[in-house]
ROMI-239765 format. One line per 8 residues: number of its first residue (from 1); their letters; for each residue z, y, x negated of C-alpha. Coordinates in steps of 0.02 Angstrom, whole numbers, m for minus. Example, Ala and Ser with C-alpha at 12.3 -4.5 7.8 and 13.67 -1.06 7.14 Angstrom:
2
1 = as = 390,m225,m615 ~ 357,m53,m684;
//
This chain:
872
1 = mnlkvars = m3519,2860,887 ~ m3380,2934,784 ~ m3217,2921,911 ~ m3045,2941,836 ~ m2877,2981,919 ~ m2810,3144,874 ~ m2685,3090,745 ~ m2838,3025,639;
9 = llalsfal = m2978,3142,681 ~ m2999,3186,509 ~ m3157,3161,403 ~ m3116,3267,238 ~ m3257,3281,110 ~ m3141,3359,m26 ~ m2997,3296,m124 ~ m2836,3400,m112;
17 = aafsgcer = m2719,3435,m251 ~ m2557,3403,m264 ~ m2425,3503,m162 ~ m2336,3576,m314 ~ m2375,3759,m294 ~ m2476,3732,m143 ~ m2624,3788,m219 ~ m2805,3725,m235;
25 = esddpkps = m2937,3743,m349 ~ m3061,3888,m298 ~ m3215,3789,m315 ~ m3150,3634,m190 ~ m3275,3627,m61 ~ m3238,3689,104 ~ m3132,3580,217 ~ m3224,3510,379;
33 = hdricqls = m3166,3403,529 ~ m3254,3288,651 ~ m3235,3349,822 ~ m3307,3270,965 ~ m3418,3409,1026 ~ m3560,3312,1090 ~ m3587,3143,1180 ~ m3659,3036,1038;
41 = vamalpgr = m3715,2859,1052 ~ m3820,2763,925 ~ m3838,2572,928 ~ m3956,2443,859 ~ m4041,2351,991 ~ m4145,2197,940 ~ m4310,2150,1017 ~ m4431,2280,1094;
49 = pvnvnlha = m4334,2361,1251 ~ m4439,2483,1352 ~ m4307,2597,1426 ~ m4150,2638,1344 ~ m4051,2764,1444 ~ m3875,2838,1461 ~ m3793,2867,1616 ~ m3638,3001,1611;
57 = sldgqtwn = m3533,3074,1744 ~ m3398,3198,1725 ~ m3321,3154,1904 ~ m3359,2971,1919 ~ m3473,3019,2078 ~ m3617,3133,2018 ~ m3724,3032,1888 ~ m3866,3109,1775;
65 = syamtree = m3965,2997,1665 ~ m4035,3034,1489 ~ m4162,2940,1387 ~ m4117,2885,1213 ~ m4234,2884,1073 ~ m4276,2744,940 ~ m4294,2795,756 ~ m4470,2774,692;
73 = gtqnwrid = m4486,2582,625 ~ m4315,2537,665 ~ m4208,2447,796 ~ m4102,2598,797 ~ m4075,2696,964 ~ m3980,2862,983 ~ m3949,3000,1098 ~ m3824,3178,1060;
81 = ldlppgew = m3802,3268,1215 ~ m3713,3430,1230 ~ m3601,3415,1384 ~ m3466,3533,1457 ~ m3287,3491,1399 ~ m3197,3354,1486 ~ m3175,3173,1510 ~ m3347,3091,1539;
89 = lylvdvdg = m3385,2919,1600 ~ m3550,2839,1534 ~ m3645,2671,1525 ~ m3787,2628,1411 ~ m3938,2552,1514 ~ m4063,2430,1421 ~ m4200,2394,1536 ~ m4097,2390,1690;
97 = rtsldptn = m3942,2300,1603 ~ m3790,2418,1579 ~ m3654,2389,1461 ~ m3513,2489,1377 ~ m3535,2582,1217 ~ m3488,2451,1094 ~ m3430,2590,963 ~ m3304,2668,1082;
105 = plstnses = m3131,2589,1108 ~ m3084,2690,1264 ~ m3151,2639,1443 ~ m3091,2636,1618 ~ m3142,2564,1781 ~ m3207,2680,1917 ~ m3288,2669,2083 ~ m3448,2768,2106;
113 = depdggvk = m3607,2768,2197 ~ m3715,2767,2033 ~ m3782,2689,1935 ~ m3770,2532,2029 ~ m3616,2555,2140 ~ m3452,2448,2149 ~ m3306,2455,2033 ~ m3343,2425,1862;
121 = eyslirve = m3285,2481,1682 ~ m3371,2623,1591 ~ m3340,2704,1427 ~ m3230,2850,1430 ~ m3248,3007,1314 ~ m3162,3173,1304 ~ m3270,3310,1251 ~ m3189,3445,1165;
129 = dctkpalf = m3229,3644,1195 ~ m3295,3661,1016 ~ m3342,3847,1077 ~ m3153,3871,1020 ~ m3080,3849,842 ~ m2932,3730,812 ~ m2804,3662,698 ~ m2783,3486,628;
137 = idqnevfi = m2647,3405,532 ~ m2709,3340,364 ~ m2555,3312,255 ~ m2360,3334,268 ~ m2208,3310,162 ~ m2026,3325,132 ~ m1974,3437,m8 ~ m1809,3503,m65;
145 = angeparr = m1759,3693,m33 ~ m1591,3750,m99 ~ m1536,3576,m95 ~ m1582,3536,87 ~ m1732,3441,154 ~ m1868,3545,209 ~ m2055,3516,276 ~ m2228,3576,211;
153 = fgliftrs = m2393,3546,315 ~ m2562,3570,266 ~ m2684,3595,415 ~ m2878,3614,427 ~ m2936,3770,524 ~ m3097,3712,614 ~ m3220,3844,648 ~ m3295,3869,811;
161 = kndspidp = m3480,3854,837 ~ m3505,4042,796 ~ m3430,3982,620 ~ m3321,4126,609 ~ m3181,4104,475 ~ m2991,4119,493 ~ m2906,4277,514 ~ m2757,4273,400;
169 = esltakvy = m2676,4422,483 ~ m2670,4319,643 ~ m2569,4173,591 ~ m2391,4162,649 ~ m2273,3995,657 ~ m2116,3990,754 ~ m1981,3858,775 ~ m1882,3797,927;
177 = gqniygip = m1743,3675,958 ~ m1571,3620,901 ~ m1508,3787,963 ~ m1643,3875,857 ~ m1760,3996,952 ~ m1916,4068,880 ~ m1864,4077,706 ~ m2028,4131,608;
185 = qkiwaedd = m2074,4010,466 ~ m2192,4032,309 ~ m2379,4022,346 ~ m2529,4072,245 ~ m2718,4028,239 ~ m2827,3985,83 ~ m3008,3985,160 ~ m3008,3876,298;
193 = yvwvevtg = m2848,3793,251 ~ m2676,3838,328 ~ m2510,3796,237 ~ m2347,3797,345 ~ m2177,3783,248 ~ m2015,3758,362 ~ m1844,3795,275 ~ m1670,3830,307;
201 = lnrgkyqm = m1653,3717,455 ~ m1524,3586,483 ~ m1565,3409,519 ~ m1642,3355,675 ~ m1793,3371,775 ~ m1890,3538,821 ~ m2057,3614,900 ~ m2170,3730,804;
209 = iieakdke = m2297,3845,884 ~ m2439,3889,778 ~ m2548,4024,825 ~ m2705,4079,745 ~ m2869,4173,769 ~ m3046,4184,692 ~ m3119,4346,641 ~ m3208,4358,804;
217 = geaiisvg = m3041,4351,876 ~ m3057,4188,963 ~ m2889,4105,973 ~ m2866,3913,931 ~ m2848,3776,1061 ~ m2745,3623,1083 ~ m2710,3512,1224 ~ m2565,3557,1318;
225 = pdgsirrd = m2433,3447,1407 ~ m2513,3448,1563 ~ m2683,3404,1489 ~ m2737,3591,1496 ~ m2803,3683,1356 ~ m2673,3805,1258 ~ m2709,3947,1141 ~ m2588,3883,1006;
233 = lkapfwie = m2535,3723,932 ~ m2374,3655,993 ~ m2298,3499,906 ~ m2142,3414,864 ~ m2084,3381,691 ~ m1913,3328,599 ~ m1810,3387,458 ~ m1742,3235,373;
241 = delfrwed = m1715,3165,203 ~ m1886,3071,195 ~ m2036,3052,305 ~ m1984,2927,443 ~ m2095,2776,485 ~ m2078,2656,636 ~ m2042,2507,516 ~ m1886,2606,470;
249 = aliyqlvt = m1820,2592,649 ~ m1666,2508,717 ~ m1681,2512,898 ~ m1524,2494,1015 ~ m1579,2430,1180 ~ m1471,2489,1328 ~ m1472,2439,1505 ~ m1408,2615,1556;
257 = drfarsdr = m1311,2566,1709 ~ m1215,2428,1620 ~ m1172,2526,1456 ~ m1035,2658,1487 ~ m983,2791,1617 ~ m961,2968,1617 ~ m772,2953,1642 ~ m732,2782,1563;
265 = dftateah = m790,2625,1471 ~ m799,2455,1561 ~ m680,2337,1530 ~ m689,2147,1466 ~ m613,2105,1630 ~ m757,2184,1724 ~ m889,2110,1621 ~ m826,1950,1657;
273 = snewvlfd = m762,1974,1824 ~ m818,1913,1997 ~ m785,2067,2083 ~ m861,2103,2251 ~ m951,2264,2333 ~ m946,2276,2526 ~ m1113,2329,2617 ~ m1108,2367,2803;
281 = estpingh = m1207,2441,2938 ~ m1239,2600,2835 ~ m1308,2515,2692 ~ m1503,2489,2697 ~ m1580,2324,2662 ~ m1764,2330,2620 ~ m1760,2519,2661 ~ m1687,2489,2846;
289 = lpdanaka = m1515,2489,2918 ~ m1466,2303,2946 ~ m1424,2242,3115 ~ m1309,2102,3170 ~ m1428,1968,3096 ~ m1463,2047,2938 ~ m1533,1922,2827 ~ m1405,1881,2690;
297 = vtqngetd = m1367,1751,2565 ~ m1245,1602,2615 ~ m1214,1451,2493 ~ m1114,1303,2483 ~ m1030,1275,2317 ~ m1077,1341,2156 ~ m1251,1433,2114 ~ m1295,1452,1950;
305 = ppsgaadt = m1439,1536,1865 ~ m1573,1427,1793 ~ m1566,1344,1635 ~ m1642,1414,1473 ~ m1748,1567,1451 ~ m1852,1645,1569 ~ m2012,1568,1639 ~ m2169,1592,1529;
313 = kngykgak = m2297,1531,1654 ~ m2470,1571,1609 ~ m2415,1685,1456 ~ m2296,1797,1560 ~ m2139,1785,1643 ~ m2114,1717,1820 ~ m1954,1820,1856 ~ m1939,2002,1811;
321 = ngdpdaqk = m1885,2177,1833 ~ m1700,2134,1873 ~ m1745,2056,2037 ~ m1627,1902,2093 ~ m1781,1802,2054 ~ m1725,1727,1901 ~ m1595,1629,1995 ~ m1676,1500,2100;
329 = gessakng = m1655,1393,2231 ~ m1647,1407,2424 ~ m1494,1466,2516 ~ m1418,1378,2654 ~ m1283,1433,2783 ~ m1134,1334,2806 ~ m1125,1227,2964 ~ m1275,1349,3025;
337 = essaqkge = m1162,1495,3033 ~ m1208,1663,2946 ~ m1016,1702,2927 ~ m857,1616,2935 ~ m778,1770,3000 ~ m899,1807,3133 ~ m868,1990,3142 ~ m678,1994,3124;
345 = fvsksgee = m682,2113,2980 ~ m725,2294,2991 ~ m796,2408,2861 ~ m668,2438,2736 ~ m670,2546,2576 ~ m748,2492,2424 ~ m581,2466,2339 ~ m531,2341,2465;
353 = asdicaqs = m702,2240,2469 ~ m656,2127,2333 ~ m510,2056,2420 ~ m602,2060,2591 ~ m751,1960,2516 ~ m630,1849,2420 ~ m518,1805,2560 ~ m680,1759,2668;
361 = lidrhmst = m730,1635,2525 ~ m558,1554,2533 ~ m572,1535,2717 ~ m722,1448,2695 ~ m664,1328,2556 ~ m801,1410,2433 ~ m794,1451,2246 ~ m742,1648,2223;
369 = aredsfti = m828,1634,2047 ~ m1005,1582,2096 ~ m1051,1645,2260 ~ m1183,1779,2246 ~ m1177,1863,2424 ~ m1142,1815,2613 ~ m1110,1899,2768 ~ m954,1955,2867;
377 = gsqtcvrk = m1016,1996,3037 ~ m1137,2142,3004 ~ m1067,2162,2827 ~ m1123,2089,2670 ~ m1021,2044,2515 ~ m1118,2057,2356 ~ m1066,2000,2185 ~ m1050,2154,2074;
385 = iwvrhggd = m1187,2092,1946 ~ m1318,2129,2074 ~ m1281,2308,2104 ~ m1258,2469,2012 ~ m1096,2490,1910 ~ m1100,2666,1868 ~ m1157,2660,1696 ~ m1248,2838,1661;
393 = ikgitrhl = m1331,2952,1532 ~ m1155,3051,1493 ~ m1082,2884,1446 ~ m1223,2856,1318 ~ m1188,3039,1252 ~ m998,3009,1238 ~ m1029,2854,1131 ~ m1154,2954,1023;
401 = regyfdrl = m1024,3097,996 ~ m907,2956,944 ~ m1022,2897,812 ~ m1038,2716,891 ~ m1215,2710,851 ~ m1211,2779,668 ~ m1089,2647,625 ~ m1218,2514,679;
409 = gvnalwis = m1355,2604,578 ~ m1461,2630,733 ~ m1574,2759,725 ~ m1673,2745,889 ~ m1610,2711,1056 ~ m1710,2640,1207 ~ m1649,2673,1378 ~ m1693,2606,1541;
417 = alnknpdg = m1826,2701,1653 ~ m1754,2848,1717 ~ m1874,2882,1877 ~ m1782,2897,2043 ~ m1760,2715,2127 ~ m1730,2654,2311 ~ m1557,2653,2382 ~ m1490,2496,2464;
425 = lwhgilss = m1523,2311,2443 ~ m1688,2232,2421 ~ m1726,2045,2431 ~ m1792,1938,2270 ~ m1911,1798,2290 ~ m1969,1795,2471 ~ m1900,1620,2501 ~ m1735,1645,2408;
433 = grfsdsyh = m1652,1762,2522 ~ m1562,1847,2390 ~ m1540,2031,2374 ~ m1512,2163,2241 ~ m1521,2342,2220 ~ m1614,2451,2081 ~ m1487,2462,1948 ~ m1607,2418,1830;
441 = nywptdpr = m1726,2564,1877 ~ m1888,2470,1879 ~ m1940,2513,2056 ~ m1993,2692,2040 ~ m2007,2793,2209 ~ m2046,2962,2117 ~ m2163,2984,1965 ~ m2065,3136,1887;
449 = qpdarfgt = m1894,3157,1973 ~ m1740,3070,1871 ~ m1623,2955,1965 ~ m1470,3067,2012 ~ m1353,2911,1981 ~ m1399,2915,1805 ~ m1368,3092,1783 ~ m1456,3274,1796;
457 = eedirefv = m1606,3339,1710 ~ m1485,3434,1602 ~ m1373,3279,1562 ~ m1534,3186,1493 ~ m1590,3338,1378 ~ m1415,3354,1313 ~ m1418,3159,1266 ~ m1585,3194,1182;
465 = reahargi = m1523,3344,1093 ~ m1371,3248,1036 ~ m1464,3099,985 ~ m1591,3223,871 ~ m1465,3301,789 ~ m1394,3134,711 ~ m1572,3080,672 ~ m1580,2960,807;
473 = rvlmdivl = m1754,2942,905 ~ m1758,2900,1098 ~ m1880,2784,1178 ~ m1876,2781,1371 ~ m1939,2618,1471 ~ m2102,2678,1574 ~ m2167,2573,1726 ~ m2357,2591,1754;
481 = nhvheqhp = m2404,2426,1838 ~ m2322,2461,2008 ~ m2231,2584,2105 ~ m2100,2549,2252 ~ m2161,2560,2433 ~ m2062,2728,2451 ~ m2152,2804,2307 ~ m2258,2949,2366;
489 = ycghvagq = m2419,2880,2299 ~ m2396,2738,2422 ~ m2293,2811,2572 ~ m2273,2645,2662 ~ m2231,2644,2849 ~ m2177,2491,2924 ~ m2304,2405,3023 ~ m2447,2532,2970;
497 = tpfcpahp = m2618,2475,2890 ~ m2653,2499,2760 ~ m2484,2458,2668 ~ m2507,2625,2562 ~ m2566,2743,2674 ~ m2544,2892,2561 ~ m2672,2823,2423 ~ m2738,2652,2496;
505 = ewfvpeml = m2881,2666,2363 ~ m2759,2662,2199 ~ m2672,2488,2259 ~ m2726,2309,2256 ~ m2742,2286,2452 ~ m2709,2095,2459 ~ m2518,2061,2441 ~ m2530,1910,2310;
513 = icnnghwg = m2352,1885,2266 ~ m2338,1843,2079 ~ m2203,1709,2090 ~ m2306,1617,2231 ~ m2412,1538,2091 ~ m2523,1678,2045 ~ m2462,1729,1870 ~ m2615,1625,1801;
521 = dhildcwf = m2757,1672,1911 ~ m2709,1850,1971 ~ m2592,1907,1834 ~ m2695,2088,1841 ~ m2681,2107,2020 ~ m2526,2012,2099 ~ m2377,2104,2162 ~ m2207,2067,2091;
529 = ndympdia = m2137,2076,2277 ~ m2185,2135,2447 ~ m2111,2304,2425 ~ m2195,2322,2249 ~ m2380,2370,2269 ~ m2475,2340,2121 ~ m2582,2469,2049 ~ m2774,2431,2063;
537 = wnridilk = m2839,2532,1915 ~ m3002,2556,2008 ~ m3019,2739,1986 ~ m3017,2861,1846 ~ m2900,2973,1953 ~ m2757,2848,1975 ~ m2774,2816,1773 ~ m2759,2995,1738;
545 = tqiddaly = m2615,3020,1848 ~ m2505,2873,1795 ~ m2530,2932,1607 ~ m2504,3114,1643 ~ m2345,3053,1732 ~ m2296,2954,1592 ~ m2323,3091,1464 ~ m2227,3210,1570;
553 = wvehfdfd = m2069,3124,1513 ~ m2110,3137,1345 ~ m2150,3314,1360 ~ m2014,3368,1472 ~ m1874,3273,1388 ~ m1922,3277,1217 ~ m1930,3089,1203 ~ m2002,3007,1039;
561 = glrvdavp = m2099,2874,1124 ~ m2102,2740,1264 ~ m2067,2556,1297 ~ m2210,2502,1404 ~ m2170,2376,1540 ~ m2272,2226,1589 ~ m2415,2258,1478 ~ m2511,2108,1515;
569 = mmprfvtr = m2528,2140,1706 ~ m2628,2291,1667 ~ m2795,2311,1598 ~ m2813,2345,1418 ~ m2891,2513,1436 ~ m2729,2579,1525 ~ m2627,2553,1374 ~ m2776,2624,1270;
577 = wltsklhe = m2791,2782,1367 ~ m2596,2800,1347 ~ m2608,2793,1164 ~ m2748,2907,1146 ~ m2669,3041,1257 ~ m2502,3028,1184 ~ m2551,3049,997 ~ m2668,3180,1049;
585 = rfegldtr = m2545,3287,1140 ~ m2386,3268,1028 ~ m2448,3220,862 ~ m2515,3395,802 ~ m2394,3382,649 ~ m2413,3211,619 ~ m2245,3152,694 ~ m2279,2977,752;
593 = hylvgeyf = m2214,2929,927 ~ m2187,2738,966 ~ m2283,2655,1092 ~ m2204,2477,1100 ~ m2250,2358,1238 ~ m2187,2212,1330 ~ m2272,2049,1334 ~ m2173,1905,1378;
601 = tdqsnrng = m2249,1754,1308 ~ m2211,1610,1216 ~ m2252,1537,1047 ~ m2425,1483,1087 ~ m2493,1638,1141 ~ m2500,1767,969 ~ m2679,1794,1010 ~ m2641,1863,1185;
609 = vrwylgpy = m2521,1984,1093 ~ m2648,2029,976 ~ m2782,2086,1117 ~ m2665,2242,1153 ~ m2649,2303,971 ~ m2774,2383,850 ~ m2800,2565,788 ~ m2826,2622,968;
617 = gldglfdf = m2702,2500,1044 ~ m2513,2501,1071 ~ m2413,2543,908 ~ m2327,2383,922 ~ m2263,2254,1044 ~ m2093,2151,1057 ~ m2138,1993,958 ~ m2088,1871,1102;
625 = plmfnlrd = m2160,1716,1004 ~ m2066,1755,848 ~ m1904,1762,947 ~ m1918,1613,1046 ~ m1952,1522,874 ~ m1804,1592,804 ~ m1699,1537,941 ~ m1766,1356,935;
633 = ilaknlep = m1724,1352,745 ~ m1559,1440,736 ~ m1482,1417,927 ~ m1541,1250,979 ~ m1578,1148,791 ~ m1743,1104,865 ~ m1854,1116,695 ~ m1819,1132,508;
641 = mwnlyeyy = m1768,1308,435 ~ m1927,1317,345 ~ m2011,1352,500 ~ m1944,1514,493 ~ m2048,1574,359 ~ m2196,1472,432 ~ m2183,1565,601 ~ m2151,1740,518;
649 = idseeays = m2311,1707,418 ~ m2415,1638,594 ~ m2363,1818,669 ~ m2405,1912,510 ~ m2576,1825,508 ~ m2613,1853,701 ~ m2573,2042,696 ~ m2649,2061,518;
657 = gstavman = m2756,2224,523 ~ m2699,2288,684 ~ m2589,2433,607 ~ m2447,2381,721 ~ m2265,2388,689 ~ m2214,2239,778 ~ m2019,2255,859 ~ m1916,2095,799;
665 = fvsnhdvp = m1776,2046,909 ~ m1651,1906,957 ~ m1616,1950,1135 ~ m1654,2068,1272 ~ m1629,2093,1462 ~ m1742,1946,1506 ~ m1667,1804,1412 ~ m1499,1708,1402;
673 = rfvslaea = m1393,1788,1282 ~ m1420,1707,1106 ~ m1231,1671,1070 ~ m1218,1575,1242 ~ m1374,1483,1189 ~ m1307,1444,1011 ~ m1151,1371,1088 ~ m1221,1260,1201;
681 = grefggyp = m1355,1224,1084 ~ m1471,1169,1222 ~ m1544,1238,1390 ~ m1384,1271,1503 ~ m1320,1326,1661 ~ m1171,1423,1729 ~ m1098,1593,1687 ~ m1045,1558,1522;
689 = drpatrea = m878,1631,1442 ~ m852,1701,1267 ~ m879,1566,1147 ~ m729,1469,1088 ~ m779,1430,909 ~ m838,1535,775 ~ m1004,1441,751 ~ m1103,1522,891;
697 = ydrlvlay = m1064,1696,813 ~ m1108,1640,643 ~ m1277,1581,720 ~ m1295,1759,795 ~ m1271,1834,631 ~ m1392,1719,563 ~ m1516,1767,691 ~ m1499,1949,662;
705 = tfaytipg = m1496,1941,474 ~ m1675,1878,488 ~ m1739,2000,621 ~ m1665,2150,517 ~ m1737,2093,362 ~ m1915,2050,387 ~ m2052,2171,408 ~ m2064,2260,568;
713 = aatlyygd = m1953,2376,688 ~ m1777,2293,715 ~ m1699,2287,891 ~ m1521,2261,944 ~ m1487,2219,1124 ~ m1317,2311,1177 ~ m1173,2182,1178 ~ m1254,2079,1050;
721 = elgmpgnn = m1155,2178,899 ~ m1002,2089,959 ~ m1077,1925,1027 ~ m1086,1957,1220 ~ m1107,1802,1318 ~ m1224,1785,1469 ~ m1351,1672,1548 ~ m1525,1720,1618;
729 = dpddrrdm = m1564,1882,1713 ~ m1449,1961,1778 ~ m1306,1878,1697 ~ m1367,1938,1531 ~ m1341,2127,1587 ~ m1154,2120,1603 ~ m1043,2277,1574 ~ m1022,2318,1394;
737 = yfesewtp = m852,2332,1331 ~ m780,2403,1172 ~ m668,2396,1018 ~ m487,2381,1099 ~ m551,2223,1201 ~ m638,2132,1067 ~ m581,1950,1001 ~ m547,1911,826;
745 = feqetynq = m717,1839,823 ~ m803,1984,911 ~ m729,2102,787 ~ m791,1999,643 ~ m959,1991,713 ~ m970,2168,752 ~ m919,2209,570 ~ m1066,2105,498;
753 = iavlgrmr = m1197,2177,619 ~ m1146,2345,570 ~ m1146,2320,380 ~ m1304,2240,402 ~ m1385,2378,508 ~ m1314,2512,382 ~ m1380,2425,230 ~ m1550,2415,320;
761 = qclpalrr = m1556,2606,343 ~ m1479,2633,160 ~ m1607,2503,46 ~ m1799,2540,63 ~ m1828,2376,25 ~ m1745,2314,175 ~ m1882,2426,286 ~ m2037,2442,174;
769 = gafkivra = m2021,2310,44 ~ m2147,2161,17 ~ m2098,1995,88 ~ m2085,1859,m53 ~ m2019,1683,m1 ~ m1908,1600,m139 ~ m1864,1430,m50 ~ m1890,1359,108;
777 = eaerviym = m1794,1187,145 ~ m1736,1100,294 ~ m1568,1192,315 ~ m1594,1333,198 ~ m1722,1496,187 ~ m1712,1608,36 ~ m1823,1759,27 ~ m1852,1936,m44;
785 = rdagdgap = m1899,2121,m1 ~ m1946,2220,m148 ~ m2006,2393,m114 ~ m2058,2414,m312 ~ m1912,2533,m332 ~ m1818,2419,m446 ~ m1692,2376,m301 ~ m1741,2223,m224;
793 = aiialsrn = m1638,2126,m92 ~ m1625,1947,m87 ~ m1579,1858,81 ~ m1516,1684,104 ~ m1487,1594,267 ~ m1397,1435,289 ~ m1391,1320,430 ~ m1302,1160,418;
801 = pkwdqted = m1339,1065,248 ~ m1268,895,228 ~ m1233,944,57 ~ m1138,1101,83 ~ m976,1034,15 ~ m918,938,m135 ~ m807,792,m125 ~ m646,889,m136;
809 = grnqripl = m702,1007,12 ~ m762,1157,m98 ~ m930,1237,m56 ~ m1072,1193,m164 ~ m1167,1339,m247 ~ m1351,1359,m215 ~ m1456,1408,m363 ~ m1568,1569,m350;
817 = pmpddfes = m1729,1571,m444 ~ m1826,1718,m413 ~ m2011,1744,m430 ~ m2105,1782,m589 ~ m2126,1973,m530 ~ m1943,1993,m489 ~ m1906,2153,m576 ~ m1736,2251,m572;
825 = psktfidv = m1645,2354,m707 ~ m1484,2291,m615 ~ m1379,2160,m698 ~ m1268,2104,m556 ~ m1300,2086,m371 ~ m1180,2095,m230 ~ m1176,1999,m67 ~ m1141,2126,76;
833 = fskqklsr = m1045,2000,176 ~ m939,1883,58 ~ m933,2024,m77 ~ m983,1886,m199 ~ m1041,1960,m361 ~ m1195,1873,m442 ~ m1263,1905,m622 ~ m1435,1903,m682;
841 = tleglesl = m1505,1751,m776 ~ m1660,1702,m861 ~ m1722,1628,m704 ~ m1660,1747,m564 ~ m1477,1754,m517 ~ m1310,1647,m534 ~ m1292,1531,m405 ~ m1220,1583,m237;
849 = elpsfkaa = m1084,1492,m130 ~ m1157,1489,49 ~ m1066,1395,180 ~ m1150,1313,340 ~ m1209,1440,469 ~ m1187,1582,354 ~ m1298,1727,290 ~ m1319,1822,120;
857 = llipadhp = m1377,1989,90 ~ m1387,2023,m98 ~ m1417,2195,m160 ~ m1405,2280,m338 ~ m1226,2302,m376 ~ m1253,2479,m458 ~ m1352,2547,m302 ~ m1281,2687,m205;
865 = caaelqan = m1289,2569,m48 ~ m1166,2457,m139 ~ m1044,2596,m171 ~ m1058,2645,17 ~ m1008,2456,55 ~ m857,2454,m61 ~ m815,2614,18 ~ m815,2552,192;
//
């Protein structure tokens, strides 16, 4: 069966001429397109099967069986079924043994009475309504009109079953977006090929709506935002200087609550403070108002986060989603009392909470710097790191307008999930007694409503418009694996059975908590916590519902993709169906959206990561194995530098042929900050402060130079541009602070990360060039990126070579021989960091002065990027 997602649903039998003039030769064969108008299955079956049937159902309940036929003299069996349009489940039955269609990558679990009952996996296909004509993108390009970028699209008009040709008089194309409403654009037809030219628009993102009919008056159809059939083609596109590819992306990850507030920025003091907030009888704990015996954390002495990176048990992390779970250990009350003050204090304003809580700690002879929470009578004092700090969408928008992300070279933003989340405090690991609120927004209580604490719907739209006007794409975090008990799909009622009375069939009934030893044997059905029911994925209705809810956010707020949380906790068919539906609905003009997944795992499990990739899988995943390799080498000195190259090759080989654009990163919200790890040089505890020496910051720049200059999408975690410190979750989610409060080391780090990002966007070789190793040594690695345009880039990374200085203290110089195929008309190259200029030699370049823990990025000195470098 020929099954393709919509973005690649093309099987052309003709060669199109170049775009110049938009003319095709009159004798070109008529274009064609493979639409899925039938359920067609063809397969070779060895042996001598007697009965080969196909079982199919449109609703998962009513099943019909159809006999397949064998081609005379062969082992090939086939069936072509004309079925009504819709999403069909089916299985192949060979003498009573059923199996999936091996040629169809899409499937789902479903409960049904037929063919043999129970829950099982079925092949899944959407049969199109081929009684109507349709338009499908064939080609697009950027061209220049009146000195500005414009777009030209070629689309195939696919006739309906009545074979009626297109009516040229019916063609219309209108554009919306960026304060443009319904502007007609040039559109015309040549036989069954449609051309559209879009000119006169400012740079940014737009929506185009195309309408057309055939000579019989039948209108084209496409999939609408809610999965319905539309009588037009609506799709986004960009006006920009070149066609964007996701390997061009520099993604800035934001924890929205911790970046900036509407009215002000956080301060460095806040980011490193031990402030408290006071919860009392009006504060829900686990969704209920606490009584005088409300559970709260009391601890003797200092409580530190666990050492090192987050747990990677059985290929996934043991502590997740902003829970206090990452900070382990049992709580104990001093002298058996729940409060030293025994109710002496009454509820006070939040402004006084810090004083009340701190005084209580002094009275108890406890450290004000390390206590997480404790009770004062019926009130709970909680360290501010566990609760919402007030960051919101307007705070991000303010920095967008001020050009903060432009200066970093950022062209994509990844923001926290926006779904409404619960109020109040909720416990972490059941045995820990710790509490947190939902500042991270990983506990959805509504499928489509934004959390008002982040802003209104219009705030979100305004933010996205501002980003798009600056050529910045926006990704949103999406949570599919679970919901919070207050979510309407669950509707939990205390003491009631089942746990989720609203839709008990949608959730795993057995409450196996992942952190209670079930990551390995129950990763697909364990619960993160006892208030976070896990989706069972046993029915197609929950699959469709969750995917439609995810796509609602893309459609409603014009996002450019999704970061998919907790990928290995869901069957692969979930992410495949999400991929298929997103690309089908939103890529009618070939504007690729990015579905990037989270698979938290260690260096040994690249094959596990690969399982979720491929042409029908996610567009990419965050490369956790490579991130951990990078940390071992550049932060901890555990391995020789040449292993940077070896591990990069390991990733390339593991993901080869998958079509994936992997996301390279140094830090994120689930692991300790790189700069703190680099300062310690080992696993560590405590709440680290800013590094006291330059070396940790230099190591951070080394790490980002590597992540920014190898193939793939690069990712920058908020605060890493200045070297913000932090231990494990949640200490790695401190408040962001900006230029006026940076130390000299932080300012210098920012300057280097910023120039690195701008050079990545400016020089094509750093985004799309072939990767070529030049030298790999124990303490140095040198490689090249070459796009074949005469402007290659040479990258050199130096850790701590013993021979880095001569006897008189001067830095030695490193020879830079280049590969035999090194080509560039440039006679001189310049290092974007040190501004050293190196001349060409017969072997390559002059030797480079590169001190310990320094990076060099050499680009042609006569390239426009070098001129921009000098100007800044």
